[in-house]
N, C-alpha and C positions, 0 to 999 in steps of 0.2 A: 825350249820345252823340256820339262823334267823327264819326259819319257824317252829322250834321245839316248842312244848308246854312248857311253863315255869312253875315252881312251883308256886302255888297260882293263876294261870290264872283263870279268870272267865269262866264259862262253855259255855256261849252263849246260843243258843237255841231259841225256840219260844218266851219265855217270854222276853228275851233280845231284840229280834226284835220288840216286841210290845212296850216295854218301850222306846227303841231308836226311834221308829217311831213317838212317841209323841214329843220328842225333835226335831226331824227333821221337823215335821209339823210346829213347831214354827219358825224354820229357814226358811222354805218354805214361810210362810206368810211374814216374815221380808224382804225376797228378793223381793216379789211382791211389797211391799211398797217402798223398796229402789229404784227399777228400774222403778217405775211408772212415774217418771219424764222423763225417756228416750223416752216414747211414747207421752208425753205431753209437750215436750220442746217448740215447735212452739206455742202451745196454751198458755203456760205460758208466753211467750214473749208478746203475744197479751193481755192477761188478766192483766198483771202487767205493761205493757208498758215499757219494758226494752230491752237493747241491748245485744250483745253476751257476753260481759264481765260480765254484771249483771246477765244474765241467768246462766252463768257458776258458779256464786257465790252460787247458790242453791246447786249444787252438791259438790262444793268445801267445803262449810261449813258443809254439811252432812258428807263428808268423813273426814274432819278435826276432827270433833267430834268423828267419828268412830275410826280413827287412834289414837287419843289422849286417848281414853278409853281402848285401847287394854291391856296395862299392868295393869291398875287398875282392869279391868274385870278379867284378868287372876288371879290376887291375890284374888279377890272376889270368884272366882270359887274354888280356892284352899282352901279358908277359910270357905265359906258359903255353898258350894255344888251347884250342877247343878240346882236342882228344884227351889231354892230361886232366883237364878240369872236369870234363864229363865222366871220366873213369873214377876220379876221386868221389864225385857226387854219387855215382851209382853204388859204390861201396858203402858210403855213409847212409844213404836213404834205405838201402836194403837191410843194413844192420839195425837201423831204427825200427823198421817194420817188423823185423824178426824179434827184436826186444819187446816191442809192444804186444806181440802175440803171446809171449810167455810172462808178461808182467802180472803180478798178483797184488801189487801194492800201488797206491797212488803215486808215490815218489818215483818208483822205477818206470812207471808208465809215462810220467812227465819227462824223465830223462830220455826215454826212447823217442818221444815226439820231438824233443829238441834236436836229437841226433838226426832224425828224419828231416826236420826243417833245414838243417845245415846242408845235407846232401841235396835236397830239393832246390835250395837256393842256387846251386851251381849249374842247373840244367837250362833254364830258359834263356839266360843271357848267352850261354854257349851256343844254343841253337840259333839265336839271332845272328851271332858272329859267323856261324857256319854258313848261314844264308847269304850274308854279304860277301863271303869269300868264294862262294861257288856259283852265284847267280848274278846276272847283270843288275845294275842299280835300279833300272826301271821296273824290275820285278820285285823290288823290296817290299812294298806294301802288301802285295798279294802273298808273297812267301811268308811274311810275318803273320798275316791273318790265317794262312793255312796251318802254321805251327800252332797258333792258338786254337784252331778248330780241332786239331788232333789232341791237344791237351784236354779239350772239353769231351772228346771221345773217351778219354781216361776217366773223366767224371762220370760218364755214362756207364762205364764198366762198374764203377763203385755203386751206383744207384741200382743197377739191374742185376749184376752178377754177385758182387761181394755181399750185398745185402741178403741175397737168398742163401749164399753159403753160410753167412753168419747165423742165420736162423735155422739152417738145415743141419750143419755139422758142428756148429759151436764156435766160440771165440778163438781159441788157440789154433785149431786146424785151419780156419778160414784165413787168419792173418799170416800164419806161418806158410801156408800154401801159396798165398799171393806173393810172398817174398821171393819165391823161385823166379818170378818174372824179372826181378832185379838182377839175379845172377845171369839170366839169359842175355839181357841187354848189355851187361858189363862185358861178357865174352865177345859179343858182336862189335862193341866199341873198340876193344883191344885188338881185334883181328882185322877189322875192315875200315874203320873210320880214318879219314885223312883231313888235315886242317885246311888244305887248299889244293886246287888243281895244279898240275905241273906247269911251270912257266909263269905262275902267278904268286910266287913267294913274296910276302911283304918285305919291304925294305927293312934292314936291321935298324932298330931304334934304341938309342942308349938308355940304360936303366941305371939310375944312380941312387938306389936306396930310398930313404925317407924323402929326400928332396924331389926325386922323380914322382913319388906318390902324391906329394903336395901339389906339384905342378899339374899333374894329370887331373886331379880333382878340381883344383882352382880354375884351370882353363875350361874344363867342361861346364862348371857351374856359372862361369861368366857369360856363357852363351844363353841369351834369352830363350832360344829354342829348347835347350835342355830343361830349363826351369818350367817352361810352358808344358813340355812333355810330361814332367813329373806331376804337375797339377791336373792335367787332363787324365792321367792314369789314376791319380788320387781320387778324383771326383766321380769317375765313371765305373771303376771296377768294384768297389767295396759292397754296394747293395746286393749284388748277386753272390759275391764271395761269401759274405756273412750268411746269406740264406742257404747256400749249398754246403758250406763248410761245417755249420753247426746248427743254426737256429731255425732253418726252414722246416725241418721235420717236426720239432716240438711245437712251433707256431701252428702248423696245419693240423696237428693231432690234438693238442691241448686247447688252443684258442679257437680253432675253426671246427672242431668236432669231427674231423675226418678219420677214417681208418688209416692204419699205417700203409696199407697197400695203395689206397687212393693218394695219400700224401707222397708216396714214392713215385707214383705216376706223374704227379705234378712236378716233382723235382726232375724227373726225366724230361718233361716238357721244357724246362729251363735250359737243359743241356742241348736238346734238339733245336730249340729256337736259336741258341747261341751258334750252333754249327751252320745253320742256314744263313743267319744274318751275317756271320763272319765272312762267308763267301761273297755276299752282296756288298758289304762294306769294302772288302778287298778289291773287288772289280771297280767299284765307284772311284775309290781313291787312286787306283792305278791309272784311270782315265782322266780324272779331274782332281788334281792335287789340291785345289782350293776348297774342295768339299770336306776336308779333314775337320776343321773347326765347326762348321754347321752340323755335321753328323754328331760330333761329340756333345754340343750344346743341346741338340734335339733329344739325344738319348737321356741326358741328365733331366731335362724338363719332363719328358714322358715318364721316366721312373718316379720322379717326385709326385707327379700328378696321380699316377695309378696307386702308389703307396698310400697317399693321402686318402684317396677314395676307398681303399680297402680298410684302412684303420678307422675311418670315421663313418663307415656304413652303418645306418641305423639297424638295430636288431642284434641278436646274439652272435650271428655268424654272417660273414660276407657270402653272397650267392656264388655258386660254382662258376658262372660265366665270368664274374669279376676276378676270381682266383686264377682262372685260365688266362685272362688278359694280363694279370700281374706277372705270372710265370713266363708268358711270352715276351713281355717287355723286359723283364729281368734278363732274358737271353741276349739282349742287345748290349748289356753292360760289358761283357768280356770283349767283343769286337771293338766297342768304342774305346776301351782302355788301350787296345793295341795302337790306336791312332797316336797315342802319346809318343811312341817310338818313331813315328813318321815326322814328328817335330824335332826330336833330338838327333835322329840319324843325319839329316843334311846339315845340321849345325856344327858337326864335329868331323875332323879328318879321320882316316882309317885307324891311326894309332890310338885314338881315344874312343873308338866305338864301344868297346866293352865297358869302359868307365862311365860314359854317358848313358848307356843302356842300364847300367846298375843304378845310377841316380834316378832315372825315370821309373824303373821298376820298383823302387822303394815306395813310391807314392801310394799306389793302391793297397799295398800290404800294410803300410802304417795306418791308413784309414780303416782297413779291415780289422786290424788288431785293436784299434781304439774303439770301434763300434762293437766288436765282440765283447770287450770288457764292459762297456757302458750298458749294453743290453743285459748282461748277466747280473750286474749290480742292481740295475733298475728292476729286474724281475724279482730279485730277492727282497728289494726294498718295498715293492708295491704289491707283494703277494701274487706274482705271476700276471701282472697287468701288461699284456703284450702291446696294447695301444700306446701306453706311456713309454715302454721300453724301446719300441721300434721308432719312436719319434726322434731318437738320436741320429737316425739316418739324415734327417733334414738339416741338422746342425752342421754336419760335415759337408753336405752338398752345398750349403750356403757359403761356407768357408772356401771350398774349392772353386766355386763359380766366381767369387770375388777375385781370386788370384788369376784365374784364366782371363777374365776381362781386363785385368790390369796389365798382363804380359803380352796379350795377343798382338798389339800394335808394334811393340819393340821387336818381337820375334819375326813378324812379317817384313819389317824394314831390313833386318839383318839378312833374311833369306833373299830378298830382292838384291841387296848389295852383293852377296856371294854369287848369285846367278849372273849378274852383270860382269863381275870380275872374272868368272870362269869363261864367259863368252869372249871377253877381251883377250884372255890368255890363250884361248884356243885359236883365235884369229892370228895371233902373233907367233904361234909355234911354226917353225919352218917345216916344209914338207920333207919327208925322208927321201 
């Protein structure tokens, strides 16, 4: 059974929760900064005098840096440990948020978002690694979903708090004030975070420069579970990410004729739905490991169906009940993307967990970056026709589904082989 306690498993407990909570707090702040542009998109267009394509470049560049950093960050986590990588990440994303606050030109604002993306990239993989070091393996799916849930709470802060500050005290005070949260979590990390509990230090693993890097990446990529995890993440995450990160507010205001206040409430619904569904998915997978793929596939199918119904609804605007359904279903995208890590994690040994997580985490952000760019270009080309622009979602979903169905059999066979081998090894281990 996958829920059995494994030899050498960390004990978990209150100290594990306390240490893990510090790492999650860093991720929480990173998500606030990452998604802050989602509530400031229209303000940014006015401040920097840019069109839809240029506006989308903010998020595209941020995600490009994030996606490009995933494998290097995974290697860094495997080599340097969680505390060092999280500390570096907190310094970078705080500097990026502060720079964005004082940017008066498009170029400096772009540079600030790139710096923010670089720091943001160092958080989630580190938190996943922290969970595997402090909690038993059977808790892995639930711990990962809880981390994602806290990240979505950061998104909630953006939609509820930062949006009001932005329109209350103005651009620079709102963004500069939020940067103080980055300073706080940096101090907490430096003072209290530990990479692993006492007595559970990882075995030393030789690092041999470029050769080591190539071996880590190649070995992780050879595992079908890693590649399946990447494509699950790719296919499930991006519809909600694109909606929350940039294009949801303009779509609801400009295409659906809603007020900014009502649109903000719908964005909040996406976040709340994500948090509730994340808890449900985590509990289901913790109890029934085989439910991973059905949950992912059902999420993709439901998302495509509701998006199609919204975009093709006859009349000028979709009815409110359909927009409510859309935002509720989009809330399942984040929890479904976390299932990708549940394919990659058991496919790789502890010394490759960071690298494998980095490869997996690239998936959704590459898809999000591609879709953000495509929507911006299509909006400019069609005179803000959101129906045509958002159709890009279906293209990437079709690509991802093809790869998931192609890899699922191989990944399942390899997982069964590893399970049988671990049982045989456990039987032959002499009693102490």
